[in-house]
DRENVEXKE-512758 format. One line per field, with one value per residue (C-alpha): chain; residue in three letters; x, y, z. Coordinates in pm, 1 decimal. Layout:
N
chain: (A:...)
resn: (ALA:...)
east: (X:...)
north: (Y:...)
up: (Z:...)
This chain:
332
chain: (A:A:A:A:A:A:A:A:A:A:A:A:A:A:A:A:A:A:A:A:A:A:A:A:A:A:A:A:A:A:A:A:A:A:A:A:A:A:A:A:A:A:A:A:A:A:A:A:A:A:A:A:A:A:A:A:A:A:A:A:A:A:A:A:A:A:A:A:A:A:A:A:A:A:A:A:A:A:A:A:A:A:A:A:A:A:A:A:A:A:A:A:A:A:A:A:A:A:A:A:A:A:A:A:A:A:A:A:A:A:A:A:A:A:A:A:A:A:A:A:A:A:A:A:A:A:A:A:A:A:A:A:A:A:A:A:A:A:A:A:A:A:A:A:A:A:A:A:A:A:A:A:A:A:A:A:A:A:A:A:A:A:A:A:A:A:A:A:A:A:A:A:A:A:A:A:A:A:A:A:A:A:A:A:A:A:A:A:A:A:A:A:A:A:A:A:A:A:A:A:A:A:A:A:A:A:A:A:A:A:A:A:A:A:A:A:A:A:A:A:A:A:A:A:A:A:A:A:A:A:A:A:A:A:A:A:A:A:A:A:A:A:A:A:A:A:A:A:A:A:A:A:A:A:A:A:A:A:A:A:A:A:A:A:A:A:A:A:A:A:A:A:A:A:A:A:A:A:A:A:A:A:A:A:A:A:A:A:A:A:A:A:A:A:A:A:A:A:A:A:A:A:A:A:A:A:A:A:A:A:A:A:A:A:A:A:A:A:A:A:A:A:A:A:A:A:A:A:A:A:A:A)
resn: (LEU:PRO:GLN:THR:ALA:ILE:THR:SER:LEU:VAL:GLY:LEU:MET:PHE:GLY:LEU:LEU:LEU:ALA:GLY:SER:ALA:SER:ALA:GLY:LEU:PRO:ASP:ASN:PHE:PRO:SER:VAL:THR:ILE:LYS:GLY:ILE:LYS:GLY:ASP:MET:ALA:MET:PRO:LEU:TYR:GLY:LEU:GLY:THR:TRP:GLN:TYR:ASN:SER:SER:ARG:ALA:GLN:HIS:ALA:VAL:GLU:LEU:ALA:PHE:GLY:MET:GLY:TYR:ARG:HIS:VAL:ASP:THR:ALA:TYR:LEU:TYR:GLU:ASN:GLN:VAL:GLY:VAL:GLY:ALA:ALA:LEU:LYS:GLY:MET:SER:LEU:HIS:ARG:GLU:GLN:PHE:PHE:VAL:THR:SER:LYS:ILE:PRO:GLY:GLY:LEU:ASN:ALA:SER:ALA:SER:LYS:ALA:ALA:LEU:ASP:LYS:SER:LEU:GLN:ASP:LEU:GLY:LEU:GLU:TYR:VAL:ASP:LEU:MET:LEU:LEU:HIS:PHE:PRO:PHE:ASP:LEU:GLN:GLY:GLN:GLY:SER:PRO:ALA:ALA:ARG:LYS:GLU:GLN:TRP:GLN:VAL:LEU:GLN:ASP:TRP:ALA:LEU:ALA:GLY:LYS:ALA:LYS:ALA:VAL:GLY:VAL:SER:HIS:TYR:CYS:ARG:HIS:HIS:MET:ASP:ASP:ILE:LEU:PRO:ILE:SER:LYS:VAL:PRO:VAL:ALA:VAL:ASN:GLN:VAL:GLN:TYR:HIS:VAL:GLY:MET:GLY:SER:ALA:VAL:ASP:THR:ALA:ASN:ASP:ASP:LYS:ALA:PHE:PHE:GLU:GLN:LYS:GLY:ILE:LEU:TYR:GLN:SER:PHE:SER:PRO:LEU:CYS:GLY:PRO:CYS:SER:PRO:PRO:ASP:ASN:THR:GLU:LEU:LEU:ASN:GLY:ASP:LEU:VAL:THR:LYS:ILE:GLY:LYS:SER:HIS:ASN:LYS:SER:ALA:PRO:GLN:VAL:ALA:LEU:LYS:TRP:LEU:VAL:GLN:GLN:GLY:ILE:PRO:VAL:ILE:PRO:LYS:THR:ASP:LEU:PRO:ALA:HIS:LEU:LYS:GLU:ASN:MET:GLU:LEU:PHE:ASP:TRP:THR:LEU:THR:ALA:ASP:ASP:MET:ARG:ALA:ILE:SER:ALA:ALA:THR:SER:PRO:ALA:VAL:GLY:GLY:GLY:PRO:SER:ALA:THR:ASP:SER:GLY:ASP:CYS:GLY:THR:THR:GLN:ASP:TYR:PRO:LEU:VAL:VAL)
east: (147.9:-102.2:18.1:21.5:249.1:485.8:499.2:574.0:844.2:1012.7:998.8:1155.8:1436.6:1505.4:1513.9:1763.6:1983.4:1976.9:2055.1:2350.5:2475.2:2428.0:2649.3:2903.3:3160.9:3503.1:3592.2:3723.8:4090.8:4103.5:4415.0:4289.1:4365.9:4133.8:4025.0:3796.3:3454.9:3159.3:2992.4:3302.2:3600.1:3583.8:3808.5:3991.3:4163.8:4543.2:4556.6:4336.8:4330.0:4430.4:4272.5:4445.5:4495.5:4260.2:3962.9:3622.1:3638.3:3988.5:3896.8:3593.3:3810.5:4070.0:3809.7:3643.7:3977.3:4088.1:3761.6:3739.2:4074.7:3970.6:4032.1:3775.1:3892.5:3898.3:4024.4:3884.8:3815.4:3597.1:3901.4:3985.3:3666.7:3631.8:3373.0:3107.0:3332.1:3419.7:3051.1:2962.0:3218.0:3091.6:2732.3:2825.6:2980.5:2791.9:2884.6:2669.9:2753.0:2896.8:3151.5:3367.7:3527.1:3515.5:3727.5:3661.1:3769.4:3633.1:3853.0:3989.2:3911.8:3543.9:3286.5:2998.3:2753.3:3016.9:3141.7:2792.6:2737.0:3065.6:2985.7:2640.2:2772.8:3031.4:2764.2:2551.7:2837.4:2935.7:2575.3:2608.9:2407.9:2726.5:3102.9:3316.1:3565.5:3537.6:3839.6:3905.9:4159.3:4370.3:4387.4:4372.4:4224.6:4386.0:4571.5:4729.6:4525.9:4358.2:4286.1:4190.1:3837.6:3795.3:3920.1:3681.7:3387.7:3456.9:3514.5:3184.2:3003.5:3182.0:3109.0:2741.6:2712.8:2871.0:2647.6:2351.6:2463.6:2653.8:2999.1:3110.1:3435.3:3591.7:3943.6:4188.8:4467.4:4782.8:4725.7:5004.1:4992.1:4895.8:4607.5:4481.9:4510.2:4239.2:3999.0:4046.3:3901.5:3574.3:3528.5:3227.6:3350.0:3683.2:3934.2:4002.6:4279.2:4541.1:4634.7:4974.4:5262.3:5480.2:5709.6:6048.7:6308.6:6100.8:6150.0:6367.3:6222.7:6176.7:5831.3:5806.6:5850.6:5622.4:5351.5:5409.0:5368.3:5454.3:5193.7:4910.9:5011.8:5022.3:4668.3:4540.3:4475.9:4568.1:4852.3:4781.0:5015.7:4939.0:5198.0:5357.7:5583.6:5684.5:5487.2:5486.8:5859.2:6089.1:6309.4:6504.4:6338.9:6007.5:6153.3:6376.0:6108.1:6039.3:6394.7:6633.1:6921.6:6795.4:6441.9:6554.4:6819.4:6580.8:6311.6:6537.0:6586.3:6208.2:6136.5:5938.7:5957.0:6105.9:5762.4:5631.5:5914.6:5833.9:5465.6:5538.4:5752.9:5441.5:5174.3:5402.2:5387.1:5006.0:5005.8:4741.7:4850.5:4659.2:4895.7:4748.8:4759.4:4527.1:4768.5:4653.9:5005.5:5073.9:4732.8:4811.4:5154.4:5017.4:4780.3:5027.3:5184.7:5052.6:5194.5:5554.8:5743.1:6037.6:6303.7:6402.4:6725.2:6525.5:6300.8:6597.2:6776.5:6468.6:6374.2:6725.1:6704.9:6690.7:6609.6:6370.7:6276.9:5930.3:5822.5:5613.2:5711.7:5962.7:6253.2:6363.3:6280.6:5951.5:5628.7:5487.1:5179.9:5290.7:5322.5:5037.6:5121.1:5264.5:5412.7:5437.8:5185.0:4973.9:5011.0:4659.9)
north: (-3525.5:-3809.7:-4144.0:-4293.2:-4013.2:-4059.8:-4433.5:-4373.1:-4119.0:-4357.9:-4632.1:-4403.3:-4301.0:-4666.1:-4752.3:-4475.1:-4603.8:-4949.9:-4809.2:-4621.3:-4942.9:-5130.3:-4886.7:-4849.5:-5066.3:-5124.2:-4934.7:-4582.1:-4576.4:-4953.7:-5030.5:-5102.9:-5072.5:-4987.2:-5258.7:-5246.9:-5381.6:-5471.8:-5139.3:-4924.3:-4892.2:-5060.6:-5110.0:-5436.2:-5484.4:-5491.1:-5778.3:-6077.8:-6436.6:-6722.9:-7065.6:-7305.3:-7652.8:-7577.2:-7807.6:-7658.5:-7661.3:-7517.1:-7250.6:-7156.6:-7122.7:-6913.7:-6677.5:-6634.3:-6546.6:-6315.6:-6125.7:-6093.6:-5912.9:-5677.1:-5863.3:-5794.2:-6016.9:-6394.2:-6586.3:-6931.0:-7152.7:-7434.5:-7662.7:-7590.4:-7768.2:-7533.1:-7282.0:-7420.5:-7347.1:-7002.2:-6928.3:-7049.8:-6814.1:-6519.9:-6594.3:-6565.6:-6221.3:-5911.7:-5738.3:-5620.4:-5793.0:-5473.8:-5453.5:-5748.6:-5880.5:-6240.4:-6384.7:-6728.7:-6923.7:-7199.1:-7458.1:-7379.1:-7588.5:-7647.5:-7635.2:-7389.3:-7601.8:-7721.9:-7365.8:-7238.2:-7525.7:-7453.7:-7083.6:-7148.0:-7414.8:-7169.8:-6915.7:-7189.3:-7321.6:-6973.0:-6884.0:-6554.4:-6376.7:-6256.2:-6260.6:-5951.3:-6118.6:-6444.4:-6580.5:-6852.6:-7054.0:-7172.3:-7119.1:-7497.2:-7801.7:-8001.8:-8211.6:-7899.1:-7907.2:-7597.0:-7405.5:-7055.5:-7175.3:-7329.9:-7015.8:-6797.3:-7025.5:-7023.9:-6649.0:-6580.9:-6789.4:-6607.0:-6260.2:-6336.9:-6476.3:-6162.0:-5936.3:-6115.4:-5971.7:-6272.3:-6107.1:-5745.7:-5810.3:-6094.5:-6200.2:-6482.8:-6671.7:-6832.6:-6654.5:-6540.9:-6294.2:-6542.0:-6671.7:-6318.8:-6241.6:-6504.8:-6330.7:-5956.7:-5924.6:-6093.6:-5959.5:-5739.4:-5655.9:-5545.0:-5809.4:-5695.0:-5918.6:-6178.1:-6371.8:-6541.7:-6653.9:-6352.7:-6285.1:-6151.9:-6315.7:-6251.6:-5875.4:-5912.2:-6242.8:-6306.3:-6311.0:-6691.4:-6682.8:-6390.9:-6470.0:-6156.8:-5914.0:-5605.6:-5691.2:-5714.7:-5391.5:-5218.1:-5342.6:-5204.7:-5552.6:-5568.6:-5808.5:-5992.1:-6217.1:-6562.3:-6751.7:-6417.9:-6598.0:-6871.6:-7141.6:-7390.9:-7345.6:-7640.6:-7646.5:-7443.8:-7174.2:-7216.9:-7065.7:-6795.5:-6528.3:-6635.6:-6613.3:-6539.3:-6294.4:-6014.9:-5978.5:-6036.7:-5763.3:-5511.8:-5607.5:-5529.8:-5174.5:-5124.1:-5338.1:-5573.3:-5945.1:-6099.0:-6204.6:-5852.6:-5717.6:-5968.5:-5872.6:-5501.2:-5515.6:-5630.2:-5403.1:-5099.6:-5165.4:-5185.4:-5564.9:-5730.9:-6026.9:-6321.6:-6505.7:-6814.4:-6873.1:-6958.7:-6851.5:-6530.1:-6390.0:-6435.9:-6299.4:-5988.2:-5945.9:-5992.4:-5699.1:-5461.6:-5345.8:-4995.2:-4770.9:-4792.8:-4771.6:-4949.7:-4703.3:-4665.6:-4851.7:-5131.5:-5162.9:-5170.1:-5436.9:-5655.6:-5611.0:-5717.1:-6044.1:-6354.7:-6602.9:-6761.2:-6806.6:-6899.4:-7230.3:-7516.5:-7485.6:-7675.7:-7442.2:-7126.9:-6922.6:-7090.8:-7086.8:-7345.0:-7134.4:-7006.6:-7347.5:-7564.7:-7888.2:-7969.4:-8267.2:-8116.5:-8055.9:-7745.9:-7469.2:-7342.2)
up: (6672.3:6648.5:6781.5:6431.1:6307.4:6601.6:6534.6:6167.6:6254.3:6497.8:6237.6:5976.7:6212.9:6301.3:5933.2:5865.1:6146.8:5996.3:5655.1:5798.4:5957.4:5632.0:5446.8:5725.2:5550.4:5702.4:6020.2:5973.6:5875.0:5833.5:5625.7:5277.2:4908.6:4621.0:4377.6:4076.7:4170.0:3951.1:4027.8:4072.7:4301.6:4641.1:4943.1:5009.8:5347.6:5333.0:5579.1:5641.2:5755.7:5529.7:5586.7:5343.3:5498.1:5788.8:5821.4:5885.6:6265.3:6279.4:6023.3:6232.7:6542.9:6359.2:6213.2:6552.2:6711.4:6429.9:6393.8:6770.1:6756.3:6478.5:6152.4:5882.1:5594.6:5558.0:5256.1:5180.4:4878.7:4751.5:4744.3:5107.6:5216.5:5513.3:5394.9:5628.7:5926.2:5798.1:5747.2:6095.3:6245.8:6041.6:6137.7:6503.8:6463.2:6574.7:6251.1:5966.2:5639.3:5489.0:5769.9:5666.4:5349.3:5225.5:4945.3:4801.8:4494.9:4274.8:4102.6:3759.5:3455.5:3531.3:3254.1:3268.9:3467.7:3713.9:3761.1:3837.9:4081.6:4262.2:4287.8:4430.1:4668.4:4800.2:4891.7:5045.2:5257.4:5367.5:5449.8:5261.8:4995.7:4827.7:4858.7:4825.6:4594.8:4401.2:4216.7:3963.3:4161.3:3866.1:3489.9:3449.1:3620.4:3900.5:3646.6:3501.7:3181.7:3043.7:2725.8:2611.7:2532.5:2877.4:3049.9:2850.8:2927.4:3300.0:3314.9:3141.8:3403.7:3685.9:3552.5:3489.8:3842.3:3983.1:3774.4:3932.2:4267.2:4401.0:4412.0:4444.1:4258.8:4063.0:3980.5:3935.8:4110.4:3971.1:3639.7:3407.6:3121.5:2851.0:3064.1:3121.9:2751.7:2699.0:2936.0:2896.1:2542.4:2639.1:2992.3:3063.6:3415.0:3562.3:3668.3:4023.3:4158.3:4072.3:4385.9:4358.7:4574.7:4653.3:4946.5:5050.3:4826.6:4515.3:4489.1:4181.1:4060.1:3688.9:3528.5:3533.5:3911.4:3996.0:3738.1:3530.1:3819.1:3612.5:3349.1:3601.9:3769.6:3429.6:3362.1:3693.7:3832.2:4199.8:4269.7:4596.3:4793.4:4926.0:5130.6:5230.5:5478.6:5232.2:5411.5:5120.7:5056.5:5115.0:5428.5:5525.6:5310.8:5491.6:5811.1:5659.4:5694.8:6051.6:6183.2:5894.4:5934.3:5706.3:5838.0:6197.6:6178.0:6023.6:6272.6:6567.3:6442.6:6452.7:6760.1:6537.4:6466.4:6151.5:6017.2:6071.5:5856.7:5580.8:5588.0:5614.0:5299.0:5112.9:5258.6:5229.0:4852.8:4864.7:4831.3:5054.7:5267.4:5414.1:5652.3:5814.1:6188.3:6474.1:6747.0:6918.7:6953.2:6582.6:6483.8:6686.0:6526.3:6176.4:6213.4:6379.6:6054.7:6007.8:6280.7:6159.3:5830.6:5676.1:5563.8:5198.7:5277.6:5443.6:5139.6:4900.3:5101.7:5129.2:4763.9:4661.0:4854.5:4635.6:4909.7:4981.5:4617.3:4495.5:4648.4:4518.8:4153.5:3942.2:4021.1:4200.0:3889.2:3797.4:3996.9:3758.4:3690.5:3352.4:3188.5:3064.9:3247.9:3586.8:3765.4:4112.1:4394.6:4341.8:4597.3:4663.7)
């Protein structure tokens, strides 16, 4: 073949290799669950790294550690003020963009222009061309005020932004049924996820505590857990899933830790988790959830537990999300 033909052939082969890398996605057999994306079904990792209350430098360190160990999902938010650090860590990874999953959130209650600005600023801070999942963080503003009209306005901005290629999937956080009823009739894209507080102790919780879990599942909207170890719960509830009797006893029968049991109860139901830690030993434990199974008796016992109850809301049966005003600190 002439030299020019050989050069062209080599270039074509190299391009095909790059294209294969670009579409590689998550590693083979990576634990994931299907969510409804803008362009069809897509995979969301069943475990990831949470970053709430980490500043930018600590978030960067945590992401570097986690992704170095095999994590492929990080959860951040505009309100966390750590997206620059998360982005810096991701930039340093020798991974193609399609090989990891990023979730972010913008504050609820913003008008159209402020919503668009927050969305664009999130991408800028992260140093990404798109996020895999963008959520509206709350159905109201930080003062607990919201309305159906405001929710519709903000959702329309989010969906148009996603349709422009800036997010592969969109969803909400802290939403209850009546909030979602505002959005569903006007949505042009699937609502992929509702991210809410959910953990052991809430398996039989009422709708006001679990933010209408059954409704979202019936609608095909993935129900995702934040604070899966009850981190924002008041003492002593905030340590019950770290060393409490039930999860410790079940853990011993599987040679697993109490937190692993609490996380396994969630992922075994197909509920993704994003526990926060920057300790290597805990990062390792939090990803070792998929080569063992809780028995049916284990699952029944854990699901029947009523403690620790939902934390951060007005009461043990109320997350606070389903009301229209609040007088307590928001759990984000």
